[in-house]
C-alpha positions in Angstrom: -11.2 13.4 19.9 -13.0 12.8 16.6 -16.2 14.4 17.8 -14.3 17.3 19.3 -12.7 17.9 15.9 -16.0 17.6 14.2 -17.7 20.2 16.4 -14.7 22.5 15.8 -15.0 22.0 12.0 -18.8 22.4 12.1 -18.5 25.8 13.9 -15.9 26.9 11.4 -18.2 26.0 8.5 -21.1 28.0 10.0 -19.0 31.1 9.6 -19.4 30.7 5.8 -23.0 31.6 6.1 -24.2 35.1 6.9 -27.7 34.0 7.7 -26.9 30.7 9.4 -26.2 27.3 7.9 -29.2 25.7 6.2 -30.7 22.7 8.1 -30.2 20.4 5.1 -26.4 21.0 5.3 -26.4 20.5 9.0 -28.1 17.1 8.6 -25.8 16.2 5.7 -22.7 17.0 7.7 -23.6 15.0 10.8 -25.0 12.0 8.7 -21.7 11.9 6.7 -19.8 12.1 10.0 -21.7 9.6 12.1 -22.9 6.9 9.7 -19.3 5.7 8.8 -18.4 5.6 12.6 -21.5 3.7 13.5 -20.9 1.2 10.6 -17.3 0.6 11.6 -18.1 0.1 15.3 -20.8 -2.5 14.3 -19.5 -4.1 11.2 -15.7 -4.3 11.5 -15.7 -6.7 14.4 -18.0 -8.9 12.3 -16.4 -8.4 9.0 -15.6 -12.1 8.5 -19.4 -12.8 8.5 -20.2 -9.8 6.2 -18.2 -10.7 3.1 -21.1 -10.1 0.8 -21.3 -6.5 2.1 -17.6 -5.7 1.6 -18.6 -3.0 -0.9 -20.6 -1.3 1.8 -17.7 -1.5 4.3 -15.3 -0.1 1.7 -17.8 2.7 1.0 -18.1 3.8 4.6 -14.4 3.4 5.4 -13.5 5.4 2.3 -15.9 8.2 3.2 -14.5 8.2 6.8 -10.9 8.6 5.6 -11.8 11.1 2.9 -13.6 13.4 5.3 -11.0 12.9 8.0 -8.2 14.2 5.8 -10.3 16.9 4.4 -11.4 18.1 7.8 -7.8 18.0 9.0 -6.7 20.4 6.2 -9.7 22.7 6.8 -9.2 22.5 10.6 -5.6 23.5 10.3 -6.5 26.7 8.5 -9.1 27.5 11.1 -6.6 26.8 13.9 -4.1 29.2 12.4 -6.8 31.8 12.3 -7.9 31.1 15.9 -4.3 31.2 17.3 -3.8 34.6 15.5 -7.0 35.9 17.1 -6.1 34.7 20.6 -2.6 36.3 20.4 -4.0 39.5 19.0 -6.7 39.8 21.6 -4.3 39.0 24.4 -1.7 41.5 23.1 -4.1 44.3 22.6 -5.6 43.9 26.0 -2.2 43.8 27.7 -1.5 47.1 26.0 -4.8 48.4 27.4 -3.7 47.5 30.9 -0.5 49.6 30.4 -2.4 52.5 28.8 -5.6 53.3 30.6 -6.5 55.8 27.8 -6.6 52.9 25.3 -10.0 51.5 24.3 -10.4 47.8 25.3 -10.1 45.5 22.3 -13.2 43.5 21.5 -12.9 39.8 20.6 -13.2 39.8 16.8 -15.2 37.2 14.9 -13.5 34.7 12.6 -12.9 36.2 9.2 -15.2 34.8 6.5 -12.5 34.8 3.8 -10.3 32.5 6.0 -13.1 29.9 6.1 -13.4 30.2 2.3 -9.7 29.8 2.0 -9.9 26.6 4.1 -12.7 25.2 1.9 -10.6 25.9 -1.2 -7.5 24.2 0.2 -9.5 21.3 1.6 -11.1 20.6 -1.7 -7.8 19.2 -3.1 -7.5 16.3 -0.7 -11.3 15.8 -0.8 -11.5 15.2 -4.5 -8.2 13.3 -4.5 -9.4 10.9 -1.9 -12.8 10.7 -3.5 -11.1 9.6 -6.7 -8.9 7.2 -4.8 -11.8 5.3 -3.2 -13.9 5.2 -6.3 -11.5 4.7 -9.2 -7.9 4.8 -7.9 -8.0 1.6 -6.0 -8.5 -0.3 -9.3 -6.4 2.0 -11.6 -3.8 -0.7 -12.3 -0.6 0.8 -13.6 2.3 -0.9 -15.4 5.8 0.0 -14.3 8.6 -1.1 -16.6 12.2 -1.5 -15.5 15.3 -2.7 -17.3 18.3 -4.0 -15.3 21.7 -4.9 -16.9 23.9 -7.6 -15.4 27.4 -8.5 -16.6 27.1 -12.0 -15.4 23.6 -12.8 -16.6 23.6 -16.0 -18.6 23.2 -15.2 -22.3 20.2 -17.5 -22.6 18.3 -15.3 -20.2 19.1 -12.0 -21.9 15.8 -10.2 -22.3 13.9 -12.3 -19.7 10.6 -10.6 -18.9 9.6 -11.0 -15.2 6.1 -9.8 -14.3 5.8 -9.2 -10.6 2.6 -8.6 -8.6 2.4 -8.3 -4.9 0.0 -7.7 -2.0 -3.2 -8.8 -3.6 -5.1 -8.6 -0.3 -8.1 -10.3 -1.8 -10.2 -9.9 1.4 -10.5 -6.2 0.6 -11.8 -6.6 -3.0 -15.4 -5.6 -3.8 -15.5 -6.1 -7.6 -14.7 -9.3 -9.5 -14.8 -7.4 -12.8 -12.3 -4.8 -11.6 -9.9 -7.5 -10.5 -10.3 -9.2 -13.8 -9.2 -6.0 -15.6 -6.0 -6.2 -13.4 -5.3 -9.9 -14.2 -5.9 -9.3 -17.9 -3.4 -6.5 -17.8 -0.9 -8.8 -16.1 -1.3 -11.3 -18.9 -1.1 -8.6 -21.6 2.6 -8.0 -20.6 3.6 -11.2 -22.2 5.6 -12.5 -19.2 8.2 -15.2 -19.4 7.7 -15.8 -15.7 5.2 -14.5 -13.2 6.3 -13.9 -9.6 4.0 -13.1 -6.7 5.6 -11.6 -3.6 3.2 -12.3 -0.8 0.0 -11.2 1.0 -2.5 -13.1 -1.1 -5.2 -12.6 1.6 -5.8 -10.3 4.5 -6.2 -13.2 7.0 -8.3 -16.1 5.9 -7.6 -18.5 3.0 -11.1 -18.4 1.7 -10.8 -14.7 0.8 -9.1 -15.5 -2.4 -11.6 -18.1 -3.5 -14.0 -15.8 -5.4 -11.0 -14.6 -7.5 -9.1 -17.8 -8.0 -10.4 -18.4 -11.5 -8.9 -15.1 -12.6 -5.4 -15.8 -11.2 -5.6 -19.4 -12.5 -5.8 -18.1 -16.0 -2.5 -16.3 -15.8 0.2 -18.3 -17.6 3.9 -17.9 -18.5 6.3 -20.3 -20.3 8.6 -20.5 -17.3 5.9 -20.8 -14.7 4.3 -18.9 -11.8 5.9 -18.7 -8.4 4.9 -17.2 -5.1 5.9 -16.6 -1.4 4.1 -15.8 1.8 3.6 -12.3 3.3 3.0 -11.3 6.8 -0.8 -11.3 6.4 -0.8 -14.8 5.0 0.0 -16.2 8.4 -3.3 -14.9 9.7 -1.9 -13.7 13.0 -4.3 -10.7 12.9 -7.4 -12.7 13.8 -8.4 -14.8 16.8 -8.8 -18.4 16.0 -10.9 -20.9 18.0 -8.0 -23.3 18.2 -4.5 -24.0 16.9 -6.0 -26.7 14.7 -8.3 -24.1 13.0 -5.3 -21.8 12.4 -3.2 -24.6 11.0 -6.2 -25.7 8.8 -6.3 -22.2 7.4 -2.7 -22.3 6.4 -3.2 -25.7 4.6 -6.1 -24.3 2.8 -4.0 -21.3 1.7 -1.3 -23.6 0.4 -3.9 -25.6 -1.6 -5.3 -22.3 -3.1 -1.8 -21.3 -4.3 -1.4 -24.7 -6.0 -4.9 -24.6 -7.4 -4.1 -21.3 -9.1 -1.0 -22.8 -10.6 1.5 -20.9 -8.3 4.4 -22.9 -6.9 4.9 -21.6 -3.3 8.6 -21.3 -2.4 8.9 -21.5 1.4 12.6 -21.1 2.1 13.5 -23.1 -0.9 15.0 -22.5 -4.4 15.1 -24.1 -7.8 17.0 -23.8 -11.1 15.4 -22.2 -14.1 16.8 -23.7 -17.3 17.0 -22.3 -20.8 19.2 -23.5 -23.7 21.4 -25.4 -21.3 22.0 -22.4 -19.0 20.6 -21.8 -15.5 19.6 -19.1 -13.1 18.4 -19.7 -9.5 15.0 -18.6 -8.3 14.4 -18.6 -4.6 11.7 -17.6 -2.2 11.7 -17.1 1.5 8.9 -17.0 4.0 8.2 -13.5 5.5 11.0 -11.8 7.3 10.2 -8.3 8.6 11.7 -5.9 11.1 10.0 -5.2 14.4 6.8 -7.1 15.1 6.5 -8.9 11.8 7.1 -12.6 11.4 10.7 -13.6 10.9 10.4 -17.0 9.2 12.6 -16.3 6.3 15.8 -18.4 6.3 18.5 -17.5 3.7 20.9 -20.2 4.9 18.2 -22.9 4.4 17.1 -21.4 1.1 20.5 -21.4 -0.5 22.1 -24.4 1.2 24.2 -26.5 -1.1 24.0 -24.0 -4.0 26.9 -23.1 -6.2 28.9 -20.0 -5.4 28.8 -18.5 -8.9 25.1 -18.7 -9.7 22.9 -15.9 -10.8 20.2 -15.5 -8.1 16.8 -13.9 -8.0 15.1 -13.9 -4.6 11.4 -13.3 -3.6 11.1 -11.8 -0.1 7.9 -10.0 0.9 9.3 -7.3 3.2 12.0 -4.9 1.8 13.5 -4.6 5.3 14.8 -8.1 4.8 17.1 -6.7 2.1 18.5 -4.1 4.4 19.0 -6.2 7.5 19.9 -9.6 6.0 20.2 -9.9 2.3 22.9 -7.2 1.7 25.2 -8.9 4.2 24.5 -12.4 3.1 27.6 -14.4 2.1 26.2 -15.4 -1.3 25.6 -12.7 -3.9 21.8 -12.2 -4.6 21.6 -10.2 -7.8 17.9 -9.2 -7.6 15.4 -9.2 -4.7 11.7 -8.7 -5.3 9.5 -7.4 -2.5 6.2 -5.6 -1.8 4.6 -5.1 1.6 4.7 -1.3 1.8 1.9 -0.5 -0.7 3.6 2.9 -0.8 1.1 3.6 2.0 -1.5 3.8 -0.8 -1.1 7.5 -0.8 1.6 9.9 -1.9 3.0 11.9 -4.8 4.7 10.5 -7.9 5.3 13.0 -10.6 8.4 13.8 -12.5 11.0 15.1 -10.0 8.9 14.3 -6.9 8.4 10.9 -5.3 7.1 10.9 -1.8 4.9 8.9 0.5 4.4 8.6 4.3 5.8 5.1 3.8 9.2 6.7 3.3 9.2 7.6 7.1 9.2 3.8 7.9 11.0 2.1 5.0 14.1 3.5 3.3 13.1 1.4 0.3 9.4 1.7 -0.2 8.7 1.7 -4.0 10.6 1.1 -7.2 14.2 0.1 -7.9 17.2 0.3 -5.5 20.8 -0.6 -5.9 23.6 -1.1 -3.5 26.9 -3.0 -4.2 25.5 -4.3 -7.4 22.6 -5.9 -5.5 19.2 -4.8 -6.7 15.9 -4.5 -4.9 12.6 -3.8 -6.5 9.6 -2.9 -4.2 6.2 -3.4 -5.8 3.5 -0.9 -4.8 0.9 -3.6 -4.5 -1.9 -5.0 -6.6 -4.6 -4.6 -3.9 -5.4 -2.4 -0.9 -5.8 -2.8 2.8 -7.4 -0.7 5.5 -8.0 2.4 3.6 -10.0 1.2 0.6 -8.4 3.5 -2.0 -5.3 4.7 -3.7 -4.3 8.3 -3.8 -1.2 9.1 -6.0 0.3 5.6 -5.4 -1.7 3.4 -7.8 -1.9 -0.4 -7.8 1.1 -1.8 -9.7 2.0 -4.5 -12.2 5.8 -4.6 -12.6 7.6 -5.7 -15.8 11.3 -6.2 -15.2 13.5 -7.0 -18.2 16.9 -8.5 -17.5 19.6 -7.7 -20.0 23.1 -8.9 -20.3 25.4 -5.9 -20.0 27.9 -5.4 -22.9 31.5 -6.0 -21.8 33.5 -2.8 -21.2 36.4 -2.0 -23.4 39.7 -1.6 -21.5 42.7 0.2 -23.0 
C-alpha cells in the first residue's frame, strides 16, 4: 500500500516538470522513501541491541512520518483532481453516445497548477513535522495552573506541585537536551515533584544514562512517582518470567536511586505546620487492553473521611471509569499517558489533537463535581520521534485556599 501510494505521488510530481523530472530528483525521492523503510525493517526488531544508534533510528522514523503525512496531503489534492477528470471524461463520453454529432471527448492530462497547489498545501505539514522531529521533541514548555479549594488546609495554601509524566527514556537521543528539560523542572521552584508514570519504553536500563539528571531534582516535600503501562514491559518478549521480574526489580531500584518514592497502591500524609494532606499513587489502570493494577480500595484503606486527597494515576481513563464514582472524595488527580498524541493544534480558541478521538480528557485541566483532573502532555516521546503542535510539558500546579463566600 505504501509503495502504491508512492508511485501515485511520484507520477503526480512528474506533472510539475514540462521537460521531465530531473534524474537527481528521482533518485532523491526514492532514496528518501526507501531508506527509512529498509532501516525500520532491519533495525526496529533489533532496537534493544542498537541503543547507541537511537539517534539514527529517530532520524529515519522521523523522516518516514514527515514524508508520509506530506504525501498524504499532496496525494489527497491529486486524488480530487483525478476523480474530477474521471467523472468529466465519463460524463462527456456518455453525452457523445446520446449525440452522434458530438465530438468524442479526449482524456485530459492532469492540470499543472493542481500539482503546484498540492505542493503548496503539503509544504505546511512538511515543515511542521520537520520542526517537530528536529526541535519540537525537546521544546519543553511550562504550563501553569491555579486551582482553588475551599477545604484545602491553610498550611498548604500556595503549594507548588511540579508534575512531569511519560519520560519514555528509551526514545531519547540527546543527554544535553534532556538536561535542559530537567533544569527547567528545577527552575520552577517546586515544593513537591510528582512523576506520573512511563519512565521507560520497556526495559529498566533505558533510564540509566539519564538517571544523574533526574537525581539532581529536589523539592522540600520530596519526589514521588507511579508506574505507567510501559513500565510493566509487556511490549517485549522476555526469555523467562524470571527475566521479566528482574527487569521490574531493576526499575524499582532506579526509581529509588533517583530519589523518587514509588507509590504502588499506597498513600501517605504530607505534613506542614501541624496540618496534613494525603498523597496517593496507584499502579496503572487503563481502559481496554491496558494493565488494570490500580486499586483505589487498597490505596485509601483506613484513611479518614475528611482528608484532602491528591492522587497520581497514569491513565486519565481511570478518572472517568473509577475515580469519579469512588466513595471517598479525591480532590485532584494527576495523569499523563496520552502525550496529546504528540501532534495537534493549541492556539488561543483552538485546542485539538487526534488524541481527543480516544480520550475525552487528553490534555490540561478538567473538573467534574468539584473533582479535578490534570492530564500532562508528557516529557518525552514514543513511536513518532517528534512533537508537532503538542510540545513536551512541565506542569506547575499551584493550590490555593478559596476565600469563603459571603452569604446574606
